[in-house]
KEKE-3310 file (N, C-alpha, C; in steps of 0.2 Angstrom, whole numbers, plus 5000, padded with zeros to 4 digits):
npx = (4992:4998:4991:4999:5004:4996:4997:4989:4991:4989:4989:4991:4985:4977:4972:4983:4986:4997:5005:5014:5030:5033:5039:5050:5058:5059:5064:5065:5051:5045:5051:5046:5032:5032:5036:5025:5015:5019:5016:5026:5029:5018:5013:5025:5035:5035:5050:5059:5057:5057:5053:5047:5055:5056:5048:5052:5051:5050:5059:5063:5067:5064:5073:5081:5091:5090:5084:5076:5086:5088:5097:5096:5100:5104:5092:5092:5084:5075:5065:5058:5062:5050:5036:5028:5034:5040:5054:5068:5077:5094:5111:5128:5133:5128:5121:5114:5101:5086:5073:5069:5061:5056:5045:5043:5041:5042:5050:5064:5075:5089:5092:5089:5093:5102:5095:5083:5068:5053:5039:5024:5014:4996:4984:4979:4990:4989:4989:5002:5008:5004:5011:5020:5034:5051:5066:5077:5090:5092:5093:5080:5074:5060:5051:5039:5033:5022:5012:5013:4999:4994:4999:4993:4991:4983:4975:4973:4966:4954:4949)
npy = (5611:5603:5605:5612:5601:5600:5601:5597:5603:5598:5605:5607:5619:5622:5621:5621:5625:5620:5624:5615:5617:5608:5610:5618:5612:5598:5585:5587:5590:5578:5569:5575:5573:5559:5557:5563:5554:5543:5545:5551:5563:5565:5569:5574:5589:5607:5611:5622:5638:5654:5670:5682:5676:5661:5645:5629:5612:5593:5585:5569:5567:5579:5589:5595:5587:5576:5566:5558:5550:5550:5559:5574:5581:5598:5609:5623:5638:5651:5655:5666:5668:5672:5679:5665:5656:5639:5629:5619:5614:5613:5607:5614:5609:5611:5600:5593:5593:5585:5578:5589:5605:5622:5636:5652:5666:5680:5691:5683:5685:5684:5671:5667:5657:5649:5640:5627:5632:5625:5626:5635:5643:5643:5645:5648:5653:5661:5651:5646:5658:5658:5648:5642:5651:5650:5652:5665:5664:5650:5647:5647:5636:5627:5624:5612:5611:5615:5604:5594:5587:5579:5576:5578:5573:5584:5580:5566:5567:5571:5561)
npz = (5207:5222:5238:5252:5266:5281:5299:5315:5331:5346:5362:5379:5381:5371:5353:5339:5322:5309:5294:5283:5273:5261:5249:5251:5261:5259:5264:5278:5281:5277:5286:5298:5297:5297:5311:5317:5313:5319:5332:5340:5346:5355:5371:5374:5380:5380:5382:5383:5383:5378:5382:5370:5360:5357:5357:5362:5358:5357:5363:5369:5382:5389:5392:5382:5378:5370:5356:5342:5337:5323:5312:5303:5287:5284:5278:5273:5269:5260:5268:5281:5298:5306:5316:5321:5313:5310:5315:5314:5328:5333:5336:5336:5324:5307:5301:5312:5316:5323:5331:5338:5338:5335:5338:5333:5343:5339:5327:5322:5314:5313:5313:5301:5286:5294:5301:5298:5292:5291:5292:5297:5308:5307:5313:5330:5337:5348:5358:5358:5362:5375:5382:5396:5402:5402:5413:5412:5417:5416:5403:5397:5401:5407:5421:5426:5413:5399:5389:5374:5369:5358:5341:5325:5308:5298:5287:5290:5301:5296:5290)
capx = (4998:4995:4991:5004:5002:4995:4996:4986:4995:4985:4993:4988:4982:4972:4974:4987:4987:5003:5006:5021:5032:5037:5043:5056:5061:5056:5066:5063:5044:5043:5053:5042:5026:5033:5036:5018:5011:5021:5015:5033:5028:5013:5015:5032:5034:5039:5054:5063:5052:5060:5049:5050:5060:5053:5046:5055:5049:5052:5064:5060:5069:5061:5078:5084:5097:5089:5080:5074:5092:5088:5099:5094:5104:5101:5088:5092:5080:5073:5059:5060:5061:5046:5031:5024:5039:5042:5060:5072:5082:5100:5117:5132:5134:5122:5117:5113:5094:5084:5066:5067:5059:5054:5041:5045:5036:5043:5055:5071:5079:5096:5092:5088:5099:5106:5091:5078:5061:5049:5032:5021:5007:4991:4979:4981:4996:4988:4991:5009:5010:5002:5015:5024:5040:5057:5070:5083:5096:5092:5092:5073:5072:5054:5049:5032:5031:5016:5013:5010:4994:4994:5000:4990:4991:4976:4971:4972:4961:4948:4946)
capy = (5611:5600:5609:5610:5597:5603:5596:5600:5602:5599:5606:5607:5625:5622:5618:5625:5622:5622:5623:5613:5619:5603:5612:5622:5608:5591:5579:5589:5589:5571:5566:5577:5569:5552:5557:5564:5548:5537:5547:5552:5570:5565:5568:5578:5595:5613:5611:5628:5643:5661:5675:5686:5673:5655:5639:5623:5605:5588:5581:5564:5568:5585:5594:5597:5583:5570:5566:5552:5547:5551:5566:5577:5586:5605:5612:5630:5640:5658:5657:5669:5666:5677:5676:5659:5651:5633:5628:5614:5615:5609:5608:5618:5607:5612:5594:5590:5593:5578:5579:5595:5610:5628:5640:5659:5671:5686:5690:5681:5685:5683:5664:5665:5654:5645:5634:5625:5633:5620:5627:5641:5643:5647:5647:5646:5656:5663:5646:5646:5664:5657:5643:5644:5654:5648:5656:5667:5661:5643:5647:5646:5629:5628:5619:5610:5614:5613:5598:5592:5582:5575:5579:5574:5576:5586:5575:5560:5568:5572:5554)
capz = (5212:5228:5244:5257:5271:5288:5305:5321:5337:5352:5368:5386:5381:5365:5347:5334:5315:5306:5287:5281:5267:5258:5243:5254:5266:5258:5269:5285:5282:5277:5293:5303:5296:5300:5318:5319:5312:5324:5339:5343:5349:5359:5378:5375:5383:5377:5388:5383:5381:5380:5380:5365:5356:5354:5361:5359:5360:5353:5366:5373:5389:5391:5394:5377:5377:5366:5350:5340:5334:5316:5311:5296:5284:5284:5272:5274:5263:5260:5272:5287:5305:5308:5321:5319:5310:5314:5312:5317:5333:5331:5339:5332:5317:5303:5300:5318:5318:5324:5332:5342:5334:5339:5335:5335:5345:5336:5322:5324:5307:5314:5312:5294:5283:5298:5304:5293:5292:5288:5293:5299:5312:5303:5318:5337:5339:5355:5363:5359:5366:5382:5385:5402:5400:5406:5417:5408:5419:5414:5395:5395:5404:5410:5426:5425:5406:5395:5385:5367:5370:5352:5335:5320:5301:5297:5282:5293:5306:5293:5287)
cpx = (4995:4996:4996:5001:5001:4994:4992:4989:4990:4989:4988:4984:4977:4976:4978:4987:4993:5003:5013:5023:5037:5041:5050:5061:5058:5058:5064:5055:5042:5045:5048:5035:5026:5033:5029:5014:5013:5019:5021:5032:5023:5015:5022:5030:5037:5044:5059:5059:5055:5056:5051:5054:5056:5052:5048:5052:5052:5058:5061:5061:5066:5066:5082:5090:5096:5085:5078:5080:5093:5091:5097:5099:5100:5098:5087:5088:5079:5067:5061:5058:5057:5041:5028:5028:5040:5049:5063:5077:5088:5106:5121:5133:5128:5118:5116:5106:5091:5076:5064:5066:5057:5050:5042:5039:5036:5048:5061:5075:5086:5097:5091:5094:5103:5102:5086:5071:5057:5041:5030:5015:5002:4985:4981:4987:4995:4990:4998:5011:5009:5006:5019:5031:5045:5061:5076:5089:5097:5091:5085:5070:5065:5053:5042:5030:5024:5017:5010:5006:4995:4995:4997:4991:4984:4972:4969:4966:4954:4945:4942)
cpy = (5608:5605:5607:5606:5602:5598:5600:5598:5603:5600:5606:5614:5626:5620:5623:5622:5625:5620:5621:5614:5613:5605:5616:5617:5601:5585:5581:5588:5582:5567:5568:5574:5562:5552:5558:5558:5543:5539:5549:5558:5569:5564:5572:5585:5601:5614:5618:5633:5650:5666:5680:5683:5667:5650:5633:5617:5599:5584:5576:5564:5574:5590:5596:5593:5577:5571:5559:5547:5547:5558:5568:5582:5593:5606:5619:5633:5648:5660:5660:5666:5672:5675:5670:5654:5645:5631:5622:5616:5611:5611:5613:5616:5608:5606:5590:5590:5586:5579:5585:5601:5616:5632:5647:5663:5678:5685:5688:5680:5684:5675:5662:5662:5650:5639:5633:5627:5628:5621:5634:5640:5647:5648:5644:5648:5659:5657:5645:5652:5663:5652:5646:5646:5651:5653:5658:5665:5654:5642:5645:5640:5631:5622:5618:5613:5611:5608:5598:5586:5577:5579:5575:5577:5578:5582:5569:5561:5569:5566:5551)
cpz = (5218:5234:5249:5263:5277:5293:5311:5327:5343:5358:5374:5386:5376:5359:5342:5328:5312:5298:5286:5274:5264:5252:5245:5258:5265:5263:5276:5286:5281:5283:5298:5303:5298:5308:5321:5319:5317:5331:5343:5348:5355:5366:5379:5378:5378:5383:5388:5379:5383:5377:5375:5359:5353:5359:5358:5362:5356:5356:5371:5381:5393:5394:5388:5375:5373:5360:5348:5338:5327:5314:5304:5293:5283:5278:5272:5268:5264:5264:5279:5293:5308:5313:5318:5315:5314:5310:5316:5322:5331:5336:5335:5325:5313:5302:5306:5320:5319:5325:5335:5337:5338:5335:5338:5337:5341:5331:5325:5317:5308:5313:5305:5290:5287:5301:5298:5295:5288:5288:5296:5303:5308:5307:5325:5340:5346:5360:5364:5363:5374:5386:5391:5399:5405:5409:5412:5410:5418:5407:5393:5397:5408:5415:5426:5418:5403:5390:5378:5369:5364:5346:5330:5313:5300:5292:5285:5298:5303:5290:5292)
residu = (UNK:UNK:UNK:UNK:UNK:UNK:UNK:UNK:UNK:UNK:UNK:UNK:UNK:UNK:UNK:UNK:UNK:UNK:UNK:UNK:UNK:UNK:UNK:UNK:UNK:UNK:UNK:UNK:UNK:UNK:UNK:UNK:UNK:UNK:UNK:UNK:UNK:UNK:UNK:UNK:UNK:UNK:UNK:UNK:UNK:UNK:UNK:UNK:UNK:UNK:UNK:UNK:UNK:UNK:UNK:UNK:UNK:UNK:UNK:UNK:UNK:UNK:UNK:UNK:UNK:UNK:UNK:UNK:UNK:UNK:UNK:UNK:UNK:UNK:UNK:UNK:UNK:UNK:UNK:UNK:UNK:UNK:UNK:UNK:UNK:UNK:UNK:UNK:UNK:UNK:UNK:UNK:UNK:UNK:UNK:UNK:UNK:UNK:UNK:UNK:UNK:UNK:UNK:UNK:UNK:UNK:UNK:UNK:UNK:UNK:UNK:UNK:UNK:UNK:UNK:UNK:UNK:UNK:UNK:UNK:UNK:UNK:UNK:UNK:UNK:UNK:UNK:UNK:UNK:UNK:UNK:UNK:UNK:UNK:UNK:UNK:UNK:UNK:UNK:UNK:UNK:UNK:UNK:UNK:UNK:UNK:UNK:UNK:UNK:UNK:UNK:UNK:UNK:UNK:UNK:UNK:UNK:UNK:UNK)
# end
């Protein structure tokens, strides 16, 4: 059985490794790997960070209002939104995910079955925990947010 793909997320605070669950969200993972290989996420910010909930990134404008323009069909699955879960952000319509994603700080089980979980942090969660937090009155919007320096597919980085 093939090993799940892994990606390395270099942030302004350090390195995070993510395992991707292609068996649970194959289209989402394939799309995400394409973004990573294209360098789409490099230089983007964690624009929305809510203490005790999640850190969101992947918006080219840095304000949560944009994406790549490629919409994804939802791939809801049985994976939990627990600490370290990586999931696709979306608008109200279930099939509105694009490039924005979030990583859970703590259990967010109320999202289970409503958002596509596609991966999990396997190391470096302390760097996610250390991201600048946003203001509650601004729905977690962060002024001067931390950045994604580079995303790499781990297998590509080893070559």
